C-alpha positions as CSV (number, residue, x, y, z in Angstrom):
1,M,144.6,133.3,52.2
2,K,147.3,133.5,54.8
3,V,150.9,133.0,53.5
4,S,152.4,129.8,54.8
5,K,156.0,129.6,56.1
6,Y,156.2,126.2,54.5
7,P,156.5,125.6,50.7
8,V,153.2,125.0,49.0
9,V,153.1,121.7,47.2
10,R,149.5,122.2,46.0
11,A,147.5,125.4,46.3
12,K,144.4,124.5,44.4
13,P,141.9,122.9,44.5
14,W,141.3,123.2,48.3
15,P,142.8,122.0,50.6
16,R,146.4,123.1,50.3
17,I,149.3,120.6,50.8
18,L,152.4,122.0,52.5
19,D,155.8,120.6,52.6
20,A,157.1,120.7,56.2
21,R,159.8,118.0,55.9
22,S,162.6,120.4,56.6
23,S,161.0,121.4,59.9
24,R,160.8,119.3,63.1
25,L,157.4,118.1,61.8
26,K,159.1,116.0,59.1
27,S,155.8,115.6,57.2
28,F,153.5,116.9,54.5
29,I,150.6,119.0,55.9
30,V,147.1,118.8,54.5
31,D,145.5,122.1,55.7
32,G,141.8,121.1,56.1
33,R,140.8,124.3,57.8
34,R,138.1,126.5,56.2
35,R,136.2,129.4,57.7
36,G,137.3,128.6,61.2
37,K,136.4,124.9,61.0
38,G,138.4,121.8,60.3
39,R,141.9,120.8,61.2
40,R,145.4,120.0,59.8
41,Y,146.5,116.4,58.9
42,Y,150.1,115.2,58.8
43,F,151.5,112.5,56.6
44,R,155.0,111.0,56.0
45,N,154.6,110.8,52.2
46,L,153.0,113.0,49.6
47,T,150.8,110.2,48.2
48,D,148.9,109.8,51.4
49,A,148.6,113.5,51.8
50,K,147.0,113.8,48.3
51,V,144.6,111.0,49.1
52,K,143.4,112.8,52.2
53,A,143.2,116.2,50.4
54,D,141.0,114.7,47.7
55,Q,138.8,113.0,50.3
56,L,138.3,116.4,52.1
57,A,137.5,118.1,48.8
58,I,134.8,115.5,48.0
59,E,133.3,115.8,51.5
60,L,133.2,119.6,51.1
61,E,131.4,119.3,47.8
62,N,128.9,116.8,49.2
63,F,128.3,118.1,52.7
64,G,129.6,121.6,52.9
65,T,131.6,123.1,55.7
66,A,129.5,121.4,58.4
67,I,131.5,118.3,58.2
68,M,134.9,120.0,58.4
69,G,135.1,119.6,62.1
70,F,134.3,115.8,62.1
71,T,137.0,113.5,63.2
72,A,137.3,110.0,61.8
73,R,135.7,108.7,65.0
74,D,132.8,111.1,64.5
75,L,132.2,109.7,61.0
76,V,132.4,106.1,62.3
77,M,129.8,106.8,65.0
78,A,127.6,108.4,62.5
79,K,127.8,105.4,60.2
80,E,127.2,103.0,63.1
81,G,124.3,105.1,64.3
82,T,122.7,105.0,60.9
83,V,122.9,101.2,60.8
84,E,121.3,100.9,64.3
85,L,118.4,103.3,63.4
86,R,117.6,101.8,60.0
87,P,115.5,98.9,61.3
88,W,113.3,101.4,63.2
89,G,112.8,103.6,60.2
90,K,114.6,106.5,61.9
91,T,117.6,108.7,61.0
92,I,120.4,110.3,62.9
93,D,118.5,113.5,62.6
94,D,115.5,111.9,64.3
95,A,117.7,110.6,67.1
96,I,119.3,113.9,67.6
97,K,116.0,115.8,67.8
98,Y,114.6,113.3,70.2
99,Y,117.6,113.4,72.6
100,V,117.9,117.1,72.5
101,G,114.2,117.4,73.4
102,F,114.8,115.0,76.3
103,L,117.7,117.1,77.5
104,K,115.7,120.3,77.3
105,L,112.9,118.6,79.2
106,Q,115.3,117.6,82.0
107,A,116.6,121.1,82.1
108,E,113.1,122.5,82.4
109,Q,112.3,119.9,85.1
110,C,115.2,121.1,87.2
111,K,114.0,124.7,86.9
112,S,110.4,123.8,87.9
113,P,109.4,123.8,91.6
114,L,109.0,120.6,93.6
115,V,105.6,119.3,94.4
116,R,105.9,120.0,98.1
117,E,106.8,123.6,97.3
118,C,103.7,123.9,95.1
119,V,101.5,122.4,97.7
120,T,102.7,124.9,100.3
121,Q,101.7,127.8,98.1
122,F,98.4,126.1,97.2
123,I,97.4,125.7,100.9
124,V,98.2,129.3,101.6
125,S,96.1,130.4,98.7
126,R,93.1,128.3,99.8
127,Q,93.5,129.5,103.4
128,R,93.1,133.0,102.1
129,E,89.9,132.0,100.2
130,V,88.5,130.6,103.5
131,E,89.3,133.9,105.2
132,R,87.4,135.8,102.4
133,N,84.5,133.3,102.8
134,E,85.1,132.1,99.2
135,L,85.8,128.5,100.3
136,A,84.1,126.4,102.9
137,A,86.3,125.4,105.9
138,R,85.2,121.8,105.3
139,S,86.3,121.9,101.7
140,F,89.6,123.5,102.6
141,T,90.2,120.7,105.2
142,E,89.5,118.0,102.6
143,L,91.8,119.7,100.0
144,R,94.6,120.1,102.6
145,L,94.5,116.5,103.7
146,C,94.5,115.3,100.1
147,V,97.5,117.3,98.9
148,N,99.5,116.7,102.1
149,Q,99.0,113.0,101.6
150,M,100.3,113.3,98.1
151,V,103.4,115.2,99.4
152,V,104.3,112.2,101.6
153,V,104.6,110.0,98.5
154,L,105.5,112.3,95.6
155,G,106.6,115.5,97.3
156,D,110.2,115.4,95.9
157,L,109.2,115.2,92.3
158,H,109.2,118.3,90.1
159,I,105.7,119.4,89.3
160,V,106.3,119.1,85.5
161,E,107.0,115.4,86.0
162,F,103.4,114.7,86.7
163,D,101.5,113.2,83.8
164,A,98.2,111.4,83.5
165,E,99.8,108.0,84.1
166,R,101.4,109.1,87.3
167,V,98.2,110.5,88.6
168,R,96.3,107.3,87.6
169,T,98.8,105.1,89.4
170,Y,98.7,107.3,92.5
171,V,94.9,107.4,92.7
172,D,94.5,103.6,92.0
173,S,96.9,102.9,94.8
174,F,94.1,103.6,97.3
175,P,92.0,100.5,98.1
176,L,88.9,102.6,98.1
177,A,85.5,102.6,96.4
178,P,85.5,104.2,92.9
179,R,83.5,107.2,94.1
180,T,86.0,107.9,96.8
181,R,88.9,107.6,94.4
182,N,87.2,109.9,92.0
183,N,86.8,112.5,94.8
184,I,90.6,112.3,95.3
185,R,91.1,112.8,91.6
186,L,88.8,115.9,91.7
187,R,90.7,117.4,94.6
188,L,94.0,116.8,92.9
189,S,92.6,118.4,89.8
190,T,91.9,121.6,91.8
191,F,95.6,121.6,92.9
192,F,96.9,121.1,89.3
193,S,94.5,123.9,88.1
194,F,96.2,126.2,90.6
195,C,99.6,125.1,89.3
196,I,98.5,126.0,85.7
197,S,97.5,129.5,87.0
198,K,101.0,129.9,88.3
199,K,102.4,128.8,84.9
200,W,104.3,125.9,86.5
201,I,102.6,123.4,84.1
202,T,100.6,123.9,80.9
203,T,98.0,121.1,81.2
204,N,96.1,119.4,84.0
205,P,97.1,115.7,84.1
206,C,93.8,114.8,85.9
207,A,91.9,115.7,82.8
208,E,92.9,112.5,81.1
209,V,92.2,110.3,84.1
210,E,88.7,108.7,84.2
211,I,87.3,106.7,87.0
212,K,84.0,104.9,86.3
213,V,81.6,105.5,89.1
214,D,78.2,103.7,89.2
215,N,75.3,106.1,89.9
216,N,73.6,104.0,92.5
217,D,70.2,105.1,93.7
218,V,70.1,107.2,96.8
219,V,69.0,105.6,100.0
220,V,65.6,106.7,101.3
221,L,64.9,105.7,104.8
222,G,61.6,103.9,105.6
223,V,59.2,105.5,108.1
224,D,60.1,102.9,110.7
225,E,63.8,103.6,110.2
226,V,63.2,107.3,110.5
227,E,61.2,106.9,113.7
228,K,63.8,104.6,115.2
229,I,66.6,107.2,114.8
230,L,64.3,110.0,116.1
231,R,63.3,108.0,119.1
232,A,66.9,107.1,119.8
233,A,67.8,110.8,119.7
234,E,64.9,111.6,122.1
235,A,66.2,109.0,124.5
236,S,69.8,110.3,124.4
237,K,71.2,112.6,127.1
238,H,72.3,114.8,124.2
239,R,68.8,115.1,122.9
240,A,69.0,119.0,122.9
241,I,71.6,118.7,120.2
242,L,70.7,115.5,118.4
243,V,67.0,116.0,118.0
244,P,67.3,119.5,116.3
245,Y,70.2,118.2,114.1
246,I,68.3,115.1,112.9
247,S,65.0,116.9,112.4
248,I,66.5,119.8,110.4
249,C,68.4,117.4,108.1
250,L,65.3,115.1,107.8
251,F,62.5,117.7,107.5
252,A,64.4,120.6,105.9
253,G,67.0,118.8,103.8
254,L,70.1,120.5,104.9
255,R,73.4,118.8,104.2
256,P,75.1,117.4,107.3
257,F,78.0,119.9,107.3
258,E,75.6,122.8,106.7
259,C,73.5,121.8,109.7
260,R,76.6,121.3,111.9
261,Q,77.5,124.9,111.3
262,L,74.0,126.2,111.8
263,D,73.2,128.7,114.5
264,W,69.8,129.1,116.2
265,S,69.7,132.7,115.1
266,D,69.4,131.4,111.5
267,V,66.2,129.6,112.4
268,D,63.2,131.9,111.9
269,F,59.9,130.6,113.2
270,E,58.1,133.7,112.1
271,T,58.8,133.2,108.4
272,N,59.2,129.5,108.7
273,H,62.6,129.5,107.0
274,I,66.2,128.4,107.9
275,F,68.9,130.7,106.5
276,V,71.8,128.7,105.1
277,R,74.8,131.1,104.9
278,A,77.0,131.2,101.9
279,K,80.1,130.4,104.0
280,T,78.6,127.1,105.2
281,S,76.9,126.1,101.9
282,K,78.5,123.6,99.5
283,K,77.7,125.9,96.5
284,R,79.0,129.0,98.4
285,E,75.6,130.6,97.9
286,S,73.1,131.5,100.6
287,R,69.6,130.0,100.5
288,Y,66.5,129.6,102.6
289,A,65.3,126.2,103.6
290,Q,61.6,125.8,104.4
291,I,60.4,124.9,107.9
292,E,57.6,122.4,107.4
293,P,54.9,122.2,110.1
294,T,56.3,118.8,111.1
295,L,59.7,120.4,111.7
296,V,58.2,123.1,113.9
297,T,56.9,120.4,116.3
298,W,60.4,118.9,116.6
299,L,62.3,122.2,117.0
300,T,60.0,124.2,119.2
301,P,60.9,122.4,122.5
302,Y,64.6,122.9,122.0
303,A,64.7,126.3,120.2
304,K,67.0,129.1,121.4
305,T,67.5,132.7,120.5
306,S,71.1,132.1,119.4
307,G,74.0,129.7,119.8
308,P,75.3,126.8,117.7
309,I,73.0,123.9,117.2
310,C,75.8,121.3,117.3
311,G,78.6,121.4,119.8
312,V,82.3,120.5,119.6
313,N,81.7,116.9,120.6
314,F,79.0,116.4,118.0
315,R,80.8,113.7,116.0
316,R,81.2,111.4,119.1
317,Q,77.6,112.0,120.1
318,W,76.4,111.2,116.5
319,E,78.4,108.0,116.3
320,S,77.0,106.9,119.7
321,L,73.5,107.6,118.5
322,I,73.6,105.6,115.2
323,A,75.1,102.7,117.1
324,K,72.1,102.7,119.5
325,A,69.8,102.9,116.4
326,G,71.3,99.6,115.2
327,Y,74.0,100.7,112.7
328,S,77.4,99.2,112.8
329,P,80.4,98.5,110.5
330,D,78.5,95.5,109.2
331,R,75.4,97.7,108.6
332,P,76.8,101.2,108.0
333,W,74.8,104.3,108.2
334,P,73.8,105.4,104.7
335,Q,75.5,108.6,103.9
336,D,73.3,111.7,103.4
337,S,70.2,109.5,103.9
338,L,68.4,112.1,106.0
339,R,68.7,114.7,103.2
340,H,67.8,112.1,100.6
341,S,64.7,111.0,102.6
342,Y,63.6,114.6,102.9
343,A,63.8,115.2,99.1
344,S,61.9,112.0,98.3
345,Y,59.1,112.5,100.8
346,W,58.9,116.3,100.0
347,L,58.6,115.6,96.2
348,A,56.0,112.9,96.8
349,L,53.9,115.5,98.7
350,H,54.4,118.7,96.6
351,Q,55.4,117.4,93.1
352,N,57.5,120.4,92.3
353,R,61.1,119.6,91.3
354,A,62.1,123.3,90.6
355,Q,61.0,124.4,94.1
356,L,62.7,121.4,95.7
357,A,66.0,122.3,93.9
358,E,65.8,125.8,95.2
359,L,65.2,124.6,98.8
360,M,68.0,122.1,98.7
361,G,70.6,124.2,96.8
362,N,70.7,121.9,93.9
363,S,69.9,122.0,90.2
364,V,66.7,120.6,88.7
365,E,68.8,118.1,86.8
366,V,70.2,116.7,90.0
367,I,66.7,116.4,91.5
368,R,65.5,114.6,88.4
369,K,68.5,112.3,88.3
370,F,68.5,111.1,91.9
371,Y,65.0,111.5,93.3
372,R,62.8,109.2,91.2
373,Q,61.8,106.6,93.8
374,P,58.0,106.4,94.0
375,I,56.6,107.0,97.5
376,S,53.1,105.7,98.3
377,K,50.4,108.0,99.7
378,P,50.2,106.2,103.1
379,R,54.0,106.1,103.5
380,C,54.3,109.8,102.7
381,A,51.5,110.7,105.1
382,A,53.1,108.6,107.9
383,F,56.5,110.4,107.3
384,W,55.1,113.9,107.6
385,A,52.9,112.9,110.6
386,L,55.9,111.9,112.7
387,G,55.9,113.9,115.9
388,P,58.0,114.0,119.1
389,R,57.2,111.6,121.9
390,T,59.5,113.0,124.5
391,A,59.8,116.5,125.9
392,P,63.4,117.9,126.4
393,N,63.6,116.9,130.0
394,G,62.9,113.3,129.1
395,A,59.2,113.2,130.0
396,S,56.6,111.9,127.6
397,E,54.2,114.2,125.8
398,T,50.6,113.1,125.2
399,G,48.4,114.0,122.3
400,D,46.9,117.0,124.0
401,G,50.3,118.5,124.8
402,K,50.4,117.5,128.5
403,V,53.6,116.1,129.9
404,E,53.6,112.9,131.8
405,T,56.3,111.0,133.7
406,G,56.7,107.7,135.5
407,A,54.1,105.0,135.1
408,A,51.8,107.3,133.0
409,R,54.4,107.1,130.3
410,E,53.9,103.4,129.8
411,T,50.1,104.0,129.3
412,H,50.3,107.0,127.1
413,E,52.8,106.6,124.3
414,V,50.9,108.6,121.7
415,S,52.9,110.5,119.0
416,V,51.9,114.1,118.6
417,V,50.4,115.0,115.2
418,R,50.7,118.6,114.3
419,F,48.5,120.2,111.7
420,G,49.8,121.7,108.5
421,R,49.1,125.0,106.9
422,N,45.4,126.1,106.8
423,G,44.5,123.5,109.4
424,V,45.1,120.5,107.1
425,G,46.1,117.5,109.1
426,P,48.0,114.3,107.9
427,E,44.7,112.4,107.3
428,Q,43.5,115.0,104.8
429,A,47.0,115.6,103.4
430,A,47.2,111.9,102.5
431,T,44.4,112.3,100.0
432,E,46.4,115.1,98.3
433,V,49.6,113.1,97.9
434,Q,50.6,111.6,94.6
435,T,53.5,109.3,94.0
436,S,56.6,110.9,92.4
437,R,57.7,110.0,88.9
């Protein structure tokens, strides 16, 4: 123990009491320091000094050296805090742990990147996947639009601030149908999975967000509706684009965006198959769609050796066509109805879900789930018997394949019926059709 320059009034028990009355301090000193902690206390009389010394000795015995640095104010706050926490069943220790955890979280948040910074890296990463043919250009566009829209609203947040509730609030802010909002959630989930791979976050907040989506039955067009859209395409000045597009979706079951990226070089009339490339497929897997005899009759007049089937202005041409076919905002065009119609009529004719799944690039489970609508034999036969009425230059084509124009067109409006494999025509095929289950 260090020797004091002041006389020692009490050496033991700890703490010492020193007499500094002869100095300019004019007081007794209680030396409450111990192992680098604590402080000195000054009193005018010895009695008060002894009371304080005894108090410090009791505190040391009860709490150890940890309390040595506490001031009177610290002890008052501790007592007040205990009173405040008691009704909640919590202690000062609970409060300290909670608040320290909060401060640590804030510190981590400040270190984590902003949402806009994460989105920039995410878009660059997905762009590289497109360049490597690992991601469809259409999927990339949808992802980019989705995350950029999020940046406008939440771009200045730190990525670790995202939780399930914030995601739910953001997605629910869109006045859209449940299926559309769920699609937004799925795209955001892809973004947050990317953030996990970068170790910016540890969990995907979208995993806890559920949006109930009703599994409505797919829309299968009636034969009269199918014929109406086909005839409208034949009558259009853009028939060389619209007729092949509609007939391929309708009689081969390609997805709209797959068909829009199709090239004539992918259509093989020798093997009767259409090659759907992996880079244009939804599943990023190549497959071969079957060219049915009905489809041959629709494609042959417009076939080319190579070149895109759809042009740059296709969307405008398509919207004009469906308007002429009677569809409008009050009666919207049913999404993917051409593909759904193909699946339903094909299944009614062939009764083979596994083969249909292979042709459409789907699983058997998806085929079983969505394509259960029964199709009658006459309706199925009428669908597959649909043939072109108008040649590419606008002239009508008669049943024997001759082209007529002018007044003759009004007399001979006979749909061409092509024969299927092995010379089986629609009349005979109708007897082989069974309704799907």
